[in-house]
N, C-alpha and C positions, 0 to 999 in steps of 0.2 A: 432426419428423414421424415418428411411431412407429405401429406396428401393421401387420398384414398383411392386414386385411380390405379388400383392394383388388384389383380386376380391371383389368388394363391394357387400353388401347384396342386394338381389333383392326385398325385401319387408321391409317396415318400421315397427318399433315396437314402438308404441306410448303409451303403457301402460304396467303395470306389467303383466296383463293377456296375452297380445299378446306376450310378451317376454317369458313368461313361456310356452305358447303353441309352440312357435318357438323352444325352447330348447327341449321340449318333442318330437317334430316331427323329430328331427335330430338323426339319428342312430349313436351310438358310433362307434369309429374306432375299428374294431375287433383286438384283441390281445393286446390292450393297457391296462396298469394297471389303468389308470385314465379314467373310463367310464363316468364320470360326465362332463368333458371338451370336447366340441364338436366343429367342424369347423363351423363357421357361414356363410361363403360364399363358396369358392371352397373346395370341399371335399379333405382331405389329406393335406391341407395347414393350418398350425398352426399359421399363422401370425395374424389371426383374429378369435377369439373363443368366445363361450358363455358357461357359466356354472351356476349351482345353488349352492350358498354358503351353505354348510351343517350346518353351525352354526346358520344361521338365515333365510334361504330360499330365500335370495335376489338372483335376476338374474343379473349376471355380464358379461359385454362385455369387452374383453381384446384385445388390439392391441399390438402385439409383447409382451413385458413384462410389460405393464402398463394397469391397469384397468381404462377404460375411462368412462364407463357408469355403474351405479348401480341402478337397479330398486328395490326400497324398498318393502319388503313383507308386511309391515303393512298397511292395507287399504282394500278397496273393490275390488281391482284388476284393477280398471279403473282410480282412482284418486290417486293412490299411488305416493309418492314422487320419483323423479328421481334425482340422484346425478351425477354430471359430474366432472371429474378430468381434469382440464385445462392443459393437456400436450401440449405444444406449437409446432405445426408442421402443414404444409399444408395438409399432409396425414390425420392427426387426424381430421381436419376440414371437409375433404371429407367424412370420415367415419361417423362423427356426422350428417352431412347433409343427408346422405343416410339412416340413421336410424331414426332421429328425425325431419328432415325438413318436412314442412316449419315452424313448431311451434318454433323450436330452431335452431339458426344458430350461429356457433362459428367463431370467427376471432382471433385465437390464433397464435401468431408468435414467432418463436425462434430467431428472429433478435432483436437487441438492439435498438428498437424504443423508442422515448420518451413516458413516461407513459401517458395514460393507453395503454398497449400493449397486454392485455389479455381481449378481448371484447367478451361478450356473448349476443346475441340478443334473447330475449324471449318476445313473444307477441308483437313485433314491438318496444320494448324499449331496450335500450342498457345499459349494466352493465360492470363495470370493475371487473373481477373475477379471480384474480391471483392465488387463492388457491383452491376454489371449487365453484360450482354453484348448489344449491338445488332448483329444479324446481317442481312446483305444476301444474300438468295437470288438466284441468277442462273443462266442456262443454262451460262455459262462456269465456274461454280464458286462456292460460297458463301464469303463473306468476313466478317470482323468489322470493322465500321466505327465502333464505339464501345466503348471500354474500354482495356485496356493493350496495349502493344506485344508482339508474339509473342516467344517465347524458344525456343532450340534444346533439344530433348530427345535425348540420346544414344541411338542405336539400333544394334543389332548386325545387320550384314548377314550373315545366315546363309549365303547362297550364297557370298559372298566368303570367309567364315570356313572353310567346308568346302573350298573350293578351296585356301586357304592350307595347310590340314592335308594335303591331297593333295600339294601342291608340296613339303612338308617330309618326305614319306614317312611321315607319322604312322601312317596306317592299316596300312602294311606293317610298321612297327615294332610296332604293337599285335598284329598277327597273329603276328609272330615271338616276342614275349614270351608270348603266350597258349600258343603251341605248346610252348615250353620248359617252362613251368609244368606243362602237362599231361604232359610227359615226365619230370616230377620232376627237372628240371634248371633250377631257378629262378635266373637270373643275379643276382637281387637278393641272393642269399645269399653272393656272393663277398666275400671279406675286403677291406676298404679301410682303409688307415691302421692304426688301433689295433683293427681287428677289427669296426668298426661302419661302416655306410655313412655317407659324408659328406653333410651337408645340401646342398640346391641353393644354389649361391652364384654362379650365372652369370646373365647377362641373357637376355631372350627371344631376342636375336640369336645368342647363344652356344648356347642350346638348339637353335635352328634349325640351326646348323652341326653339332651332334652328330647330329641326326636325319637330315641329308642326307649324313653321313659313312659311312653304311652300318653293318654289324654292329659294328665297333669303337666307333663313336659310340653305338650303341644300348646296348652293354654298359656304357659309361660312365654313361649315363642310368639304366639298370636297376640298376647297382651302387649308385647314390646314393639310390634310392627307399627310403623307410622301410617296414619290414615290421611288420604288425600283431602284437600280442601273442597268441601261441597259435594263429594261423591265417594263411594266406597270402591276400594281397589279390589280387583279380582285376586284369587289366591295365587295365580301363577307367578306374578311379578314379585310380591313381597316374600313368597315362600322361597324363591330362588335367592333373594337378598339375604335371607337368614343364614346362608352358608358362606357368605362372602366376607364376614368380619375378620 
């Protein structure tokens, strides 16, 4: 699905009932033989449409020539199943988010990434959905009831990471290093071994011990930092590097 001649819907449709009301609120285009298919966003633009399937009363959202969202008619109107067709494109993802976000977020790519490359996020969990995604809306939280099993996605807990840096006196070390550099007393210039700083050869736990050891440990870290050719590096970049070995 290519092109940018598309205006996204202004309101989300999070249930069969809301999708049905949306379809009924849109006036058909006068003079067209198909009065059931109606423009979902900009009037007169058929790139994004909504219709009611006459065979089963499902409400269907179509992007160009592909049905991407189907609101199933069976149910009370609020907890009806919603089926997604994972057509991989950035534009599809944008349309999905404008209609179903934040309960559902799609990461479908048309590029040849290593599997899994058709990711659907439902209720904060991630699923590989290369064929379809059948979603169950509910007051207690949306879930995927048809498709693949969820898989874990590594996440960085920024709050805990910052606390770990504070526990290791990293920010105090950073201030100390910046201060010495500004005083033209860069500790990274100290001779080590054959006159050049040694590379980092310790584990993260050893780096933690140096950081918590106070100034002597800080000098050991600073002395092993590489210096840029012809200029002095700021403390932010090398200090972060000391924890990556």
